[in-house]
C-alpha distance (Angstrom), angle and dihedral (degrees) to the residues before:
residue distance angle dihedral
X1 . . .
X2 3.80 . .
X3 3.82 93.6 .
X4 3.80 89.2 43.9
X5 3.79 90.0 59.1
X6 3.80 92.7 55.7
X7 3.80 90.4 46.5
X8 3.82 91.6 48.0
X9 3.80 91.2 54.8
X10 3.82 92.1 44.4
X11 3.81 90.8 52.3
X12 3.82 91.8 45.5
X13 3.80 91.9 53.0
X14 3.82 90.5 51.1
X15 3.82 100.1 38.2
X16 3.80 96.2 47.2
X17 3.80 95.0 37.7
X18 3.79 91.0 -128.0
X19 3.79 96.4 160.9
X20 3.80 144.5 4.8
X21 3.77 129.8 -121.6
X22 3.79 109.3 -87.1
X23 3.80 96.6 22.9
X24 3.79 121.7 154.8
X25 3.80 109.2 -134.4
X26 3.78 133.1 -167.8
X27 3.81 107.6 -148.3
X28 3.80 115.6 -155.0
X29 3.82 105.9 -136.8
X30 3.80 121.6 178.8
X31 3.80 97.7 172.6
X32 3.81 93.1 -105.6
X33 3.80 123.1 123.8
X34 3.81 95.8 -99.7
X35 3.79 97.6 54.2
X36 3.81 95.2 37.5
X37 3.81 90.7 54.3
X38 3.82 90.5 45.0
X39 3.80 89.4 54.6
X40 3.81 91.8 48.4
X41 3.82 91.5 49.9
X42 3.81 93.6 48.3
X43 3.80 90.7 47.0
X44 3.82 89.3 54.4
X45 3.80 90.9 48.6
X46 3.80 93.4 43.1
X47 3.85 97.3 96.0
X48 3.81 92.8 45.9
X49 3.82 93.4 53.3
X50 3.81 96.8 31.5
X51 3.80 90.5 -123.1
X52 3.77 130.1 173.7
X53 3.81 109.5 -149.0
X54 3.79 125.8 -156.2
X55 3.79 116.4 -178.0
X56 3.80 117.1 -140.2
X57 3.80 118.4 -161.9
X58 3.81 123.6 -178.3
X59 3.80 118.8 -159.2
X60 3.81 110.1 -158.6
X61 3.79 93.3 -179.2
X62 3.83 88.7 -141.1
X63 3.82 94.4 129.5
X64 3.78 131.4 48.0
X65 3.81 89.9 -123.1
X66 3.83 96.1 47.2
X67 3.81 90.4 109.7
X68 3.80 89.0 57.4
X69 3.82 88.9 59.4
X70 3.79 89.4 54.1
X71 3.81 92.0 47.1
X72 3.80 90.5 53.7
X73 3.82 91.9 51.5
X74 3.80 91.5 46.1
X75 3.81 92.2 52.4
X76 3.81 92.6 46.5
X77 3.81 91.6 51.0
X78 3.81 91.8 48.3
X79 3.80 90.1 52.8
X80 3.81 90.9 49.6
X81 3.79 95.9 41.3
X82 3.80 91.0 -122.2
X83 3.80 126.2 151.7
X84 3.80 113.4 -114.3
X85 3.78 129.6 -159.8
X86 3.81 114.9 -170.0
X87 3.79 125.6 -166.0
X88 3.79 129.8 -169.4
X89 3.78 118.5 -152.8
X90 3.80 134.9 176.6
X91 3.79 123.6 -135.5
X92 3.82 110.8 -141.4
X93 3.77 126.5 177.3
X94 3.81 135.3 53.2
X95 3.78 117.2 -18.9
X96 3.81 91.3 -131.2
X97 3.81 87.3 71.0
X98 3.80 92.9 45.5
X99 3.81 97.2 114.2
X100 3.80 96.2 49.1
X101 3.80 93.8 40.7
X102 3.80 91.9 51.1
X103 3.81 90.5 48.9
X104 3.80 92.0 50.1
X105 3.81 93.2 47.3
X106 3.80 91.8 47.0
X107 3.80 92.8 51.4
X108 3.81 91.3 47.3
X109 3.83 91.8 51.1
X110 3.80 92.9 47.5
X111 3.82 90.4 46.7
X112 3.80 89.3 55.3
X113 3.79 88.7 53.6
X114 3.82 90.2 51.5
X115 3.80 90.6 52.6
X116 3.80 94.0 43.2
X117 3.81 93.0 56.9
X118 3.81 96.1 33.5
X119 3.81 89.6 -121.0
X120 3.78 122.0 178.2
X121 3.79 97.0 -133.8
X122 3.79 147.9 -6.0
X123 3.81 115.1 -120.4
X124 3.80 119.2 -150.2
X125 3.82 129.5 -170.5
X126 3.82 101.5 -131.9
X127 3.81 109.6 144.6
X128 3.80 138.8 -169.2
X129 3.80 94.6 -80.3
X130 3.83 90.5 52.6
X131 3.80 88.5 51.0
X132 3.81 92.8 50.8
X133 3.81 91.6 47.9
X134 3.80 91.7 50.6
X135 3.81 93.2 49.6
X136 3.80 91.3 50.1
X137 3.81 92.7 45.1
X138 3.80 91.2 52.7
X139 3.80 92.2 46.7
X140 3.80 89.6 54.0
X141 3.80 92.4 49.5
X142 3.80 94.0 41.8
X143 3.79 125.1 -99.5
X144 3.78 145.6 166.2
X145 3.78 136.0 -138.2
X146 3.80 92.7 -64.8
X147 3.80 93.0 53.8
X148 3.80 93.0 46.2
X149 3.79 89.3 66.2
X150 3.81 83.6 73.1
X151 3.82 104.1 168.2
X152 3.80 118.2 12.6
X153 3.82 123.8 -153.4
X154 3.80 89.9 -131.2
X155 3.77 130.4 14.8
X156 3.76 143.6 143.8
X157 3.81 116.1 -109.7
X158 3.80 114.6 -175.4
X159 3.78 92.0 -29.7
X160 3.82 95.0 -45.3
X161 3.81 121.4 112.8
X162 3.81 108.2 -132.3
X163 3.81 119.2 -166.4
X164 3.80 129.1 -172.0
X165 3.83 113.1 -166.6
X166 3.83 95.7 175.6
X167 3.81 100.4 65.6
X168 3.83 90.2 106.4
X169 3.81 90.7 50.1
X170 3.81 125.8 87.1
X171 3.78 126.5 -137.5
X172 3.81 88.8 -116.8
X173 3.82 90.9 57.6
X174 3.80 90.1 49.9
X175 3.80 92.6 52.0
X176 3.81 91.5 45.7
X177 3.81 90.5 52.5
X178 3.80 91.1 47.5
X179 3.80 92.4 52.1
X180 3.81 94.3 44.4
X181 3.80 93.4 50.9
X182 3.81 97.9 33.5
X183 3.78 94.0 -121.6
X184 3.81 108.4 173.4
X185 3.79 121.0 -131.6
X186 3.78 140.6 160.2
X187 3.80 127.4 -128.1
X188 3.79 118.4 -128.8
X189 3.83 106.0 -138.2
X190 3.81 90.9 -154.1
X191 3.83 87.8 69.6
X192 3.80 88.2 76.2
X193 3.82 95.7 46.9
X194 3.82 102.9 116.6
X195 3.79 94.3 -160.0
X196 3.82 86.3 82.1
X197 3.81 112.3 80.5
X198 3.81 94.4 -136.6
X199 3.80 91.8 53.7
X200 3.80 91.4 48.1
X201 3.81 90.0 51.8
X202 3.83 91.2 46.5
X203 3.80 97.8 47.6
X204 3.81 102.6 29.1
X205 3.80 116.6 17.9
X206 3.82 102.0 38.1
X207 3.83 93.6 46.5
X208 3.82 88.9 48.8
X209 3.81 91.3 50.8
X210 3.80 91.9 45.6
X211 3.80 93.9 48.9
X212 3.79 99.9 42.8
X213 3.81 107.3 22.9
X214 3.80 116.1 19.6
X215 3.82 126.2 -5.6
X216 3.81 88.5 -156.7
X217 3.81 95.1 53.2
X218 3.82 94.4 126.9
X219 3.81 91.8 54.1
X220 3.82 90.6 45.6
X221 3.81 91.9 53.1
X222 3.81 91.3 44.9
X223 3.82 90.2 53.0
X224 3.80 89.3 49.0
X225 3.80 89.2 55.2
X226 3.81 91.1 48.8
X227 3.81 92.3 50.0
X228 3.80 91.8 46.5
X229 3.81 90.6 50.6
X230 3.82 92.2 53.1
X231 3.81 93.0 46.0
X232 3.80 92.4 46.0
X233 3.81 92.4 49.3
X234 3.82 91.1 52.2
X235 3.80 93.1 46.3
X236 3.80 91.5 46.0
X237 3.82 93.0 51.7
X238 3.80 91.6 46.1
X239 3.81 91.8 48.4
X240 3.80 91.2 50.6
X241 3.82 90.3 57.7
X242 3.81 92.2 47.3
X243 3.81 92.0 47.5
X244 3.79 88.9 55.8
X245 3.81 90.5 50.2
X246 3.82 95.6 52.2
X247 3.83 98.6 39.2
X248 3.80 111.5 111.9
X249 3.81 99.2 -179.2
X250 3.78 134.6 -11.8
X251 3.77 141.3 -171.4
X252 3.77 134.4 171.0
X253 3.81 93.3 -80.8
X254 3.80 104.9 24.4
X255 3.79 143.9 47.4
X256 3.80 130.2 -167.8
X257 3.78 112.3 -157.1
X258 3.80 132.7 -172.5
X259 3.80 99.4 -107.2
X260 3.81 95.2 -165.1
X261 3.80 93.5 54.4
X262 3.80 91.4 43.0
X263 3.80 91.7 52.4
X264 3.82 90.7 52.6
X265 3.81 92.6 59.0
X266 3.80 120.7 99.0
X267 3.84 109.6 -86.8
X268 3.81 92.5 -115.1
X269 3.79 91.5 50.9
X270 3.80 91.8 43.2
X271 3.81 91.1 54.9
X272 3.78 92.3 49.8
X273 3.82 91.3 48.2
X274 3.79 90.1 53.0
X275 3.81 91.9 48.3
X276 3.80 91.1 50.3
X277 3.81 91.9 46.8
X278 3.80 92.6 51.8
X279 3.81 91.0 45.3
X280 3.81 88.8 53.2
X281 3.80 90.3 55.9
X282 3.81 101.3 37.0
X283 3.79 99.8 30.2
X284 3.81 91.3 -125.2
X285 3.79 139.7 39.0
X286 3.81 93.0 -155.1
X287 3.82 94.9 114.8
X288 3.80 93.9 48.9
X289 3.79 115.5 99.6
X290 3.78 129.2 -163.7
X291 3.81 87.7 -101.7
X292 3.81 90.7 58.4
X293 3.81 91.2 51.3
X294 3.81 91.0 47.2
X295 3.81 89.6 53.2
X296 3.79 90.7 49.6
X297 3.82 91.8 48.6
X298 3.82 89.4 51.2
X299 3.80 89.3 51.4
X300 3.80 91.4 52.2
X301 3.81 91.3 50.5
X302 3.84 96.7 51.9
X303 3.81 115.9 122.3
X304 3.79 116.1 -83.1
X305 3.81 112.8 -98.5
X306 3.81 124.5 -147.2
X307 3.82 125.7 -107.2
X308 3.81 92.6 23.8
X309 3.80 89.1 -92.6
X310 3.84 120.7 162.2
X311 3.77 110.4 -88.0
X312 3.79 108.6 -176.0
X313 3.78 142.2 -17.2
X314 3.79 124.7 -137.8
X315 3.79 120.1 -160.5
X316 3.80 117.0 -146.0
X317 3.84 133.9 -176.0
X318 3.78 120.1 -77.5
X319 3.81 95.4 36.5
X320 3.81 91.9 -65.3
X321 3.79 122.1 147.4
X322 3.79 135.3 -177.4
X323 3.81 126.8 -154.0
X324 3.79 128.6 -177.1
X325 3.76 133.0 -155.7
X326 3.78 127.4 177.8
X327 3.79 91.1 -80.2
X328 3.81 108.2 14.6
X329 3.78 144.1 61.5
X330 3.81 110.9 -154.9
X331 3.79 116.8 -161.6
X332 3.80 118.9 -170.0
X333 3.76 142.2 169.7
X334 3.79 116.7 -146.1
X335 3.77 128.1 2.4
X336 3.72 118.0 -12.9
């Protein structure tokens, strides 16, 4: 099994084109089993791919033993002769948002390390079980095709390429590899705190589903994410072409679309076109909910009015607005 894990990661890197020969990579390493094994695997593959590895460790200072995590990573890097960049961040704000805030701060700190060293990508240790948990969490909260992608093997986040070579690897395989090769790691006790939704899903819901419904539930959810990612990519590319076809005029903060042609598109394609159009104007569609898109779709479908006069305005988050005339949908950000 231990050799299979190395081969699985090697094949994933090749098959999904996650990196190029000679890349410089920042590897996010917390000191936990997942990231320590990821670092060991990449170090073993380093000569084959001609990689330069820089280890990034973020110390949140949230636990009394957080410095011990950093010490472990420092010692491991010294033994391997790897460059290490540590960052210390504080987590302000309400404790109910602790998990998300810590994740955001960690990604920001690691992104700074990528930019500082001019690295080609940031490598993270998310694995198949993380992917399954994320899919289930989003299903419980409510999501669509975009959300079902959950964790992608390669994506751009704020101008940084983030790759995840372990998404075909289970947590059990990681722990087996760690034991077989005596790779040290530290357990984060907050990972068992059931007040966090992800931990509750990991320790309660997924085991219940595996025991009583489908023992392969994690693989099933991971395949769902993979299928959703392929479907979303196709729909997104198709919508981009259609958006170009129905755009009448555009500027940095506004778009005028042919409303008649937009309304004739399939509802799924129409929704994606609208999401892309709003992203073009606002730079992100993160604040838009399904309810906002439904309201915009309703606006587009209103009866045609004579004389091309403005019919109705819809206000959306982020200072966005939408107006319709008999023939046009005008999307703007800011006053207008």
